[in-house]
DOVODREN-584613 format. One record per residue: residue in one letter; x, y, z of N, C-alpha, C, CB in turn. Coordinates in steps of 0.001 Angstrom, whole numbers, plus 524288, in hexadecimal, padded with zeros to 5 digits. Each point is the difference from the previous one (the first is absolute). Glycine has a CB too. Layout:
<nodes>
+------+-------+-------+-------+-------+-------+-------+-------+-------+-------+-------+-------+-------+
: rest :  n_px :  n_py :  n_pz : ca_px : ca_py : ca_pz :  c_px :  c_py :  c_pz : cb_px : cb_py : cb_pz :
+------+-------+-------+-------+-------+-------+-------+-------+-------+-------+-------+-------+-------+
:    A :     X :     Y :     Z :     X :     Y :     Z :     X :     Y :     Z :     X :     Y :     Z :
...
+------+-------+-------+-------+-------+-------+-------+-------+-------+-------+-------+-------+-------+
</nodes>
This chain:
<nodes>
+------+-------+-------+-------+-------+-------+-------+-------+-------+-------+-------+-------+-------+
: rest :  n_px :  n_py :  n_pz : ca_px : ca_py : ca_pz :  c_px :  c_py :  c_pz : cb_px : cb_py : cb_pz :
+------+-------+-------+-------+-------+-------+-------+-------+-------+-------+-------+-------+-------+
:    M : A033E : 63D55 : 26FAA : 7FFD4 : 802F2 : 7FB2B : 7FA75 : 801F8 : 7FF3D : 8075B : 7FAA9 : 7FC0C :
:    P : 7F814 : 80A34 : 80271 : 7FAB7 : 80211 : 7FF30 : 7FD48 : 7FD25 : 7FB8A : 802EA : 808C3 : 80353 :
:    P : 7F7E2 : 7F6FC : 7FCE3 : 7FD23 : 7FD40 : 7FBEA : 8006B : 80292 : 7FAA5 : 7F9F9 : 7FD05 : 806DB :
:    H : 80742 : 80802 : 7F903 : 8006B : 802C4 : 7FB01 : 80468 : 803EE : 80051 : 7F662 : 7FED3 : 7FE40 :
:    L : 80D1F : 800F0 : 7FE11 : 80436 : 803D0 : 7FFB6 : 7FEAC : 80402 : 7FBCD : 806A7 : 7F94B : 80307 :
:    P : 7F9C2 : 80BC0 : 7FE42 : 7FEEB : 803FB : 7FC08 : 8037E : 7FF41 : 7FB3C : 7FD48 : 8063F : 8070B :
:    G : 8006B : 7F95F : 7F480 : 80302 : 7FF4B : 7FB35 : 80186 : 7FA5F : 7FEFB : 80347 : 808E7 : 80135 :
:    G : 7FC6A : 7F3DC : 802AC : 80121 : 7FA7C : 7FF57 : 805A9 : 7FE9A : 800D3 : 7F8BD : 7FFB8 : 7F9ED :
:    L : 8080E : 7FBA7 : 807EE : 8053F : 7FE0E : 800DD : 802F2 : 7FF65 : 7FADC : 7FCDF : 7FB6D : 80807 :
:    E : 8005E : 8031A : 7F3E5 : 8027F : 7FF62 : 7FAEC : 8025F : 80522 : 7FE1F : 7F9B5 : 7F8D5 : 7FDE0 :
:    D : 80390 : 80B8E : 8030C : 80221 : 80516 : 7FE79 : 80513 : 80123 : 802E4 : 7F6F0 : 80336 : 7FE2B :
:    C : 80928 : 7FB7E : 806C5 : 804BB : 800E1 : 8031C : 80482 : 7FCCB : 7FDD3 : 7FA8B : 801D0 : 807FA :
:    V : 80472 : 7F941 : 7F6FD : 8041B : 7FC91 : 7FDFC : 801B7 : 801B8 : 7FA97 : 7FC67 : 7F899 : 80542 :
:    D : 7FFE4 : 808ED : 7F780 : 80149 : 80171 : 7FA9B : 802B4 : 80543 : 7FF86 : 7F86E : 7FACC : 7FD3F :
:    H : 8068E : 808D3 : 8065C : 801FE : 80553 : 7FF64 : 80419 : 80184 : 8040A : 7F778 : 80243 : 7FC3D :
:    V : 807DF : 7FC1A : 80892 : 803A2 : 8019E : 80420 : 804E5 : 7FC9D : 8000B : 7F86D : 80327 : 8054C :
:    R : 806EE : 7F7BA : 7FA2C : 80480 : 7FC73 : 80023 : 80426 : 8016F : 7FBF0 : 7FA0A : 7F8F8 : 8032D :
:    P : 8048E : 80807 : 7F7DF : 8040F : 8016C : 7FC2F : 802E3 : 8050A : 8016E : 7FAAF : 7FB8E : 7F930 :
:    L : 80297 : 8082E : 8091E : 8029E : 804D0 : 8019D : 803E4 : 7FEF5 : 8045E : 7F81B : 8051B : 7FD63 :
:    L : 8064F : 7F7CA : 8066F : 8038D : 7FEB5 : 80446 : 804C7 : 7FD0B : 7FDFF : 7F863 : 7FFB7 : 80629 :
:    Q : 806D8 : 7FCD8 : 7F60C : 80463 : 7FD2C : 7FDB8 : 8038B : 803B1 : 7FCF1 : 7FA7C : 7F7E9 : 7FF82 :
:    E : 8033A : 80BB0 : 7FDAE : 8030E : 803C8 : 7FCF5 : 80350 : 8036B : 80391 : 7F912 : 80002 : 7F917 :
:    W : 804CA : 80167 : 80B6B : 802C7 : 80358 : 803BB : 803CE : 7FCED : 80363 : 7F84F : 805EC : 80014 :
:    G : 807F0 : 7F4F5 : 7FF36 : 80399 : 7FCCE : 80306 : 7FE26 : 7FEC3 : 80575 : 806F0 : 803DA : 7FADA :
:    L : 7F410 : 7FCE2 : 80630 : 7FDD9 : 7FF06 : 80530 : 7FD9A : 7FA8E : 80088 : 7FE57 : 80985 : 800BB :
:    L : 80128 : 7F3C3 : 7FAF4 : 7FDC4 : 7FAC0 : 80002 : 80311 : 7FCB7 : 7FC23 : 7F6F9 : 8035E : 80275 :
:    R : 80A7E : 7F800 : 7FF24 : 80317 : 7FC97 : 7FC9D : 7FCDB : 7FE3D : 7FB46 : 80516 : 7FD02 : 807C5 :
:    T : 7FDBD : 8020C : 7F407 : 7FD8A : 7FDC4 : 7FB5F : 80126 : 7FA2F : 7FFA1 : 800BB : 808A0 : 7FB6E :
:    E : 8039B : 7F5AF : 80705 : 80186 : 7FA7B : 80002 : 80250 : 7FEB8 : 80552 : 801AD : 8000B : 7F632 :
:    Y : 7FE35 : 7FAFD : 80B19 : 80250 : 7FE19 : 804D5 : 80432 : 7FC08 : 7FEA1 : 7F79B : 80189 : 80509 :
:    S : 80CAC : 7FE96 : 7FDDE : 80465 : 7FC98 : 7FEBF : 7FF17 : 7FA5F : 801B0 : 805D0 : 807AD : 800D9 :
:    G : 7F73A : 7F771 : 80346 : 7FF0D : 7FAB4 : 801E1 : 7FB22 : 7FDA3 : 7FDA0 : 8046C : 80254 : 8083D :
:    R : 7FADB : 7F8A3 : 7F8F2 : 7FB55 : 7FD53 : 7FE0F : 7FB25 : 80184 : 80319 : 805A0 : 7F894 : 7FD1F :
:    T : 7FB1B : 808D9 : 807EA : 7FB95 : 80193 : 80344 : 80170 : 804FD : 802E6 : 7FD07 : 7F699 : 80104 :
:    L : 7FF1C : 80C17 : 80104 : 800F7 : 804C0 : 80309 : 801F9 : 7FEAB : 80577 : 7F909 : 804A4 : 7FAE4 :
:    R : 8065B : 7F67F : 806CE : 80196 : 7FE70 : 8053B : 80578 : 7FDB8 : 80020 : 7F6BB : 7FE63 : 8020B :
:    G : 80BAC : 80111 : 7F985 : 80523 : 7FD89 : 7FFB8 : 8044B : 8035D : 80241 : 7FCFE : 7FB53 : 7F837 :
:    P : 807B7 : 80299 : 80809 : 80470 : 802DE : 80249 : 80186 : 804D8 : 7FCEB : 80325 : 7F79A : 8037E :
:    S : 7FB0A : 808E9 : 7F7B1 : 8014F : 804A7 : 7FCF0 : 7FCE6 : 804C2 : 801D5 : 80213 : 7FA41 : 7F85B :
:    N : 7F9F3 : 804E2 : 80AEA : 7FCE9 : 8044B : 80228 : 80308 : 8024F : 80490 : 7F766 : 7FBCE : 7FD34 :
:    P : 80A10 : 8093F : 80290 : 80326 : 80265 : 80427 : 7FD68 : 7FFB7 : 80555 : 803B3 : 805EA : 7F95B :
:    R : 7F72E : 7F9FC : 806DA : 7FD4B : 7FFB9 : 80512 : 800C7 : 7FAAE : 80290 : 7F958 : 8066A : 7FCC0 :
:    N : 80821 : 7F5A7 : 80052 : 800C3 : 7FACC : 8022B : 805BE : 7FEAB : 800B2 : 7F7B1 : 7FD51 : 7FBDB :
:    S : 80BCA : 80672 : 80389 : 8059B : 7FED7 : 80004 : 801F4 : 7FE58 : 8055D : 80119 : 8065F : 7F8CA :
:    G : 7FC30 : 7FB0D : 80B62 : 801C0 : 7FE9F : 80541 : 7FDEC : 7FACD : 801E8 : 80083 : 8095A : 801D5 :
:    T : 7FC64 : 7F3F0 : 7FB0B : 7FDC6 : 7FB0B : 801CC : 802A5 : 7FB63 : 7FDA0 : 7F7AC : 80460 : 80131 :
+------+-------+-------+-------+-------+-------+-------+-------+-------+-------+-------+-------+-------+
</nodes>
């Protein structure tokens, strides 16, 4: 990770994340207790 991000990481989280969630490109909630659990589609074959 670069030592300095233009505008800061906080700006990205505060401004970009809500837009991605609004557009349906980023989840707002997860159904499982962890991201590694069986509810994660990427882990369905294991």
